[in-house]
VEXMI-398147 format. One line per 2 residues: number of its first residue (from 1); their letters; for each residue x, y, z of C-alpha. Coordinates in steps of 0.05 Angstrom, whole numbers. Example, Ala and Ser with C-alpha at 12.3 -4.5 7.8 and 13.67 -1.06 7.14 Angstrom:
# residues 2
1 = as = 246,-90,156  273,-21,143
***
This chain:
# residues 425
1 = mk = 158,-372,120  130,-375,191
3 = dl = 74,-328,171  58,-373,111
5 = lk = 56,-433,157  8,-397,203
7 = wr = -36,-383,143  -35,-456,121
9 = dr = -56,-480,190  -112,-429,203
11 = sd = -180,-459,214  -211,-398,180
13 = rk = -159,-397,123  -179,-358,61
15 = pl = -142,-349,-6  -77,-312,6
17 = il = -54,-248,-29  21,-236,-22
19 = lg = 37,-162,-33  105,-129,-45
21 = ar = 146,-90,-95  174,-122,-158
23 = qv = 234,-168,-146  229,-172,-70
25 = gk = 221,-248,-74  146,-261,-75
27 = ty = 148,-316,-127  209,-349,-96
29 = il = 180,-352,-26  113,-381,-50
31 = ke = 148,-434,-91  195,-451,-34
33 = fg = 135,-454,13  100,-503,-32
35 = kr = 163,-545,-41  175,-551,34
37 = yy = 105,-559,62  60,-589,9
39 = eq = 62,-654,-29  58,-616,-95
41 = ta = 53,-545,-123  10,-522,-182
43 = yi = 44,-458,-206  18,-414,-262
45 = nc = 47,-347,-285  -13,-309,-311
47 = dn = 27,-254,-347  20,-259,-422
49 = ne = -1,-332,-416  -48,-353,-472
51 = mv = -67,-418,-436  -100,-382,-378
53 = kd = -121,-314,-405  -194,-335,-407
55 = lf = -193,-379,-345  -244,-340,-306
57 = lp = -285,-309,-363  -339,-362,-374
59 = dy = -359,-368,-301  -333,-380,-231
61 = di = -347,-455,-230  -291,-476,-183
63 = rr = -295,-549,-206  -281,-528,-278
65 = il = -226,-479,-256  -190,-532,-214
67 = la = -194,-581,-272  -163,-529,-318
69 = ig = -107,-512,-270  -91,-585,-261
71 = si = -90,-596,-336  -45,-535,-349
73 = tg = 5,-552,-293  2,-628,-299
75 = vs = -12,-632,-224  -69,-670,-191
77 = iq = -102,-617,-148  -118,-644,-78
79 = pg = -147,-604,-21  -96,-592,34
81 = kt = -40,-628,-4  -32,-582,-64
83 = li = -12,-508,-62  -42,-470,-120
85 = il = 0,-408,-139  -27,-358,-188
87 = de = 28,-308,-202  13,-239,-233
89 = iq = -61,-253,-223  -78,-181,-236
91 = el = -64,-194,-310  -126,-240,-315
93 = kr = -194,-211,-324  -238,-227,-263
95 = gl = -178,-263,-232  -180,-227,-165
97 = ns = -255,-234,-159  -248,-309,-168
99 = lk = -216,-313,-99  -284,-298,-69
101 = yf = -311,-362,-99  -251,-403,-77
103 = ce = -264,-377,-7  -339,-391,-8
105 = na = -344,-455,-51  -276,-489,-42
107 = pd = -247,-470,26  -207,-535,32
109 = yh = -163,-516,-27  -100,-476,-12
111 = va = -94,-417,-61  -40,-363,-59
113 = va = -33,-306,-108  19,-252,-121
115 = gs = 34,-196,-170  85,-141,-180
117 = ll = 33,-85,-181  -23,-121,-144
119 = gi = -26,-67,-91  -46,-16,-144
121 = tl = -100,-62,-171  -128,-72,-101
123 = hq = -128,3,-87  -167,15,-151
125 = ge = -220,-32,-125  -222,-76,-186
127 = sf = -269,-131,-162  -231,-137,-97
129 = pv = -261,-194,-56  -270,-156,9
131 = gk = -270,-202,70  -255,-263,28
133 = vn = -179,-263,28  -120,-262,76
135 = tl = -61,-216,60  13,-215,75
137 = ni = 67,-164,57  138,-180,37
139 = qp = 193,-127,36  267,-126,19
141 = mt = 314,-166,64  331,-133,129
143 = ye = 401,-125,156  391,-187,200
145 = ef = 369,-228,139  430,-201,102
147 = lm = 474,-228,159  441,-296,154
149 = ak = 448,-297,78  523,-285,87
151 = gh = 528,-344,135  534,-301,198
153 = kq = 481,-337,238  517,-329,304
155 = my = 521,-254,294  446,-254,281
157 = em = 432,-296,343  472,-247,386
159 = lk = 430,-189,360  366,-229,370
161 = nr = 385,-244,443  411,-173,455
163 = qw = 479,-197,481  505,-126,483
165 = dv = 572,-143,517  590,-195,465
167 = is = 564,-152,408  609,-95,432
169 = gt = 669,-141,428  654,-158,356
171 = rs = 629,-89,337  676,-81,277
173 = ly = 645,-142,243  575,-114,251
175 = vq = 596,-45,226  631,-74,165
177 = sl = 570,-117,148  525,-57,157
179 = re = 566,-16,108  562,-74,58
181 = yy = 487,-74,69  484,1,57
183 = ft = 513,-11,-12  479,-77,-29
185 = gg = 411,-65,3  360,-119,13
187 = mp = 337,-137,-58  349,-213,-61
189 = ea = 382,-214,-129  431,-159,-109
191 = vk = 448,-195,-43  458,-261,-81
193 = kh = 505,-227,-131  544,-195,-74
195 = ie = 553,-262,-39  572,-298,-104
197 = tn = 621,-247,-132  638,-194,-79
199 = dt = 639,-148,-139  609,-78,-131
201 = vq = 604,-68,-206  560,-129,-216
203 = vr = 517,-113,-156  506,-42,-181
205 = ei = 486,-70,-250  432,-112,-216
207 = qk = 407,-51,-178  404,-9,-242
209 = ei = 365,-65,-276  314,-65,-220
211 = ll = 307,11,-224  297,5,-299
213 = ay = 242,-47,-288  207,2,-241
215 = dk = 212,56,-294  181,9,-345
217 = di = 125,-8,-296  109,66,-289
219 = sk = 108,75,-365  67,12,-378
221 = ha = 18,9,-321  7,79,-295
223 = pi = -50,121,-323  -23,160,-382
225 = ne = -40,227,-351  -5,208,-286
227 = av = 57,171,-311  98,235,-319
229 = ri = 80,259,-249  94,191,-218
231 = nq = 162,191,-251  176,262,-227
233 = vw = 161,244,-155  201,180,-159
235 = ks = 262,214,-188  258,271,-137
237 = ip = 263,228,-75  340,229,-68
239 = aq = 340,305,-74  281,311,-25
241 = la = 320,270,26  383,311,15
243 = ke = 348,372,44  363,388,117
245 = nr = 294,370,144  277,316,91
247 = kf = 204,341,88  173,328,20
249 = iy = 164,394,-18  119,393,-79
251 = ga = 155,454,-107  219,413,-109
253 = vr = 186,365,-158  160,420,-203
255 = kg = 161,495,-193  94,520,-168
257 = ar = 67,450,-157  14,438,-103
259 = ak = -10,377,-66  -70,364,-112
261 = df = -21,358,-171  17,299,-142
263 = ei = -29,263,-92  -47,208,-141
265 = ai = 25,200,-163  48,190,-91
267 = qw = -8,141,-77  12,101,-139
269 = ll = 84,94,-113  57,73,-44
271 = da = 11,21,-74  68,-5,-117
273 = gl = 109,-15,-53  165,30,-77
275 = vy = 164,83,-22  150,92,51
277 = ki = 108,153,70  124,178,140
279 = dr = 73,228,165  84,283,216
281 = vs = 56,285,287  56,349,327
283 = kp = 41,316,394  68,250,422
285 = gm = 0,226,445  -31,157,445
287 = pl = -49,135,393  -1,173,348
289 = sc = -47,167,288  -97,214,322
291 = ya = -44,269,320  -20,257,249
293 = dy = -15,314,199  -22,277,134
295 = ss = -6,340,93  65,341,120
297 = fk = 107,280,107  172,250,83
299 = ly = 182,198,28  236,145,34
301 = ml = 255,92,-16  239,19,-1
303 = dc = 313,0,-3  377,36,15
305 = gl = 416,-1,-39  369,24,-93
307 = lg = 374,94,-64  450,92,-72
309 = am = 442,66,-143  392,120,-162
311 = nd = 440,172,-133  498,141,-171
313 = mp = 534,142,-104  604,112,-112
315 = ps = 608,46,-74  672,67,-38
317 = lm = 634,124,-4  584,75,24
319 = ll = 633,21,44  683,66,80
321 = pn = 670,106,145  661,181,143
323 = km = 661,184,68  588,200,50
325 = ae = 595,271,76  530,310,69
327 = sk = 489,252,42  504,203,98
329 = gs = 450,232,144  393,222,95
331 = ft = 421,155,73  423,129,145
333 = en = 353,155,157  329,116,97
335 = fv = 362,53,125  329,63,194
337 = cs = 262,77,162  264,12,122
339 = ql = 284,-29,184  229,2,227
341 = nn = 177,-11,173  197,-85,175
343 = cr = 178,-89,249  111,-119,264
345 = dl = 58,-76,298  101,-13,296
347 = sv = 70,53,274  123,100,247
349 = fy = 118,177,242  164,236,251
351 = ys = 156,293,301  161,368,294
353 = ke = 136,419,342  86,472,321
355 = ns = 117,540,306  186,514,322
357 = tq = 247,484,287  248,427,338
359 = ev = 244,361,302  256,287,317
361 = df = 274,240,260  223,186,278
363 = iv = 171,174,332  140,105,337
365 = qh = 84,71,374  104,3,399
367 = di = 47,-32,434  28,17,490
369 = ei = 95,54,488  115,115,448
371 = va = 189,123,431  224,183,399
373 = ie = 284,164,355  343,207,334
375 = vk = 387,179,279  463,190,277
377 = se = 503,165,218  568,154,256
379 = en = 588,159,330  567,231,341
381 = lq = 530,227,407  505,299,411
383 = sk = 429,297,415  406,368,422
385 = sl = 339,358,387  324,295,425
387 = ka = 344,327,491  298,386,477
389 = fh = 242,338,461  254,300,526
391 = cd = 250,365,566  182,379,536
393 = np = 158,307,539  192,271,597
395 = ev = 141,215,596  161,192,526
397 = gc = 218,142,516  279,169,479
399 = lr = 325,129,435  387,149,395
401 = ts = 413,102,342  485,109,319
403 = ma = 548,70,305  565,73,380
405 = dy = 555,13,426  492,0,465
407 = rr = 488,44,527  432,65,574
409 = ed = 432,135,603  385,169,653
411 = wm = 338,196,600  353,156,537
413 = vn = 384,93,508  434,89,451
415 = vp = 422,29,405  472,11,350
417 = ly = 445,23,280  455,-50,263
419 = ai = 409,-70,321  352,-21,311
421 = kn = 302,-71,283  317,-124,336
423 = yf = 307,-73,391  233,-69,374
425 = i = 221,-144,365
***
């Protein structure tokens, strides 16, 4: 919401494109933004809407278009006072390109657009108005947002202010909420159902429905010759993460497969916002992107709750300590990955040494600092890989994240898993 307000008040404001996976809350946040900060909102869902299907076909006459939007919505469109929301705009022919003309010919009007698969449309370059739009990304709710949704604002404030002594005294509350988040994840509808019912069966049903919607998107919107491959990659992610080093192996998707067979499929999932791609670096140099090996990477799902649902992992294993056995390491890594990718201005990679088995789960660039991160699912504080990394790279910061309390040692700092995102804010 703060980012949307900044957009509204920009002197060089352009039409806004809000990107994010299906059902992360794009429509809700735009409507709520309009309700709170504008006199009125003109909302149109462009998906399968006969009234607007030809809105941009005759021409890009903004005066005509504004008149039509006002007529369809019953709202008097006023510059600066009305928020125009065009949802699923990728379904309209020439819809995206119209934003160029809003920018050039009607800059005083506030226009925001969204769409479930808008990222794919943009990547395909379908009349994308380069330089004529602002963009924002929305992702599933973080652990901190989950706390606030449950009414634990004070717990959130303590994390925000890094009150480690107080947090340590209430550690059991944070850990229990984290295990609930492991199961529920950050998809708004699943969180809402959890809060309303406290029923794992109903929450899992919501998660399964979301996964089914993603499957339908792949079948409906992906190129016919790529849909099977996209689905194969998507379904393989839990098994890929279950491997000891988590590295994505094409042969695990299909025997004998090579990179060229699945590059487009992986890019489709990235553009749809369904996965995080974490590339390897072989040297912790600044900037990390200069040392990236884009042929070696890991794929994580956008949400840990959906990962559990796809795995059919019993809720009891996620809600109780020491129950996930072999899968808890990969599951915890997926959680950490999603939290790190919600941090602003944080570049996320993983590290492995050339011709060696030495590997660090994540390595991030935070402003002018590089930090190596080792993930522990419980309170195991052995950090052999991280220690070996430190010996080779003593100038790089080292962080271990686990269920243990915050503590600072000579060469590293331990940050509780439930505080990992706030540590980098």
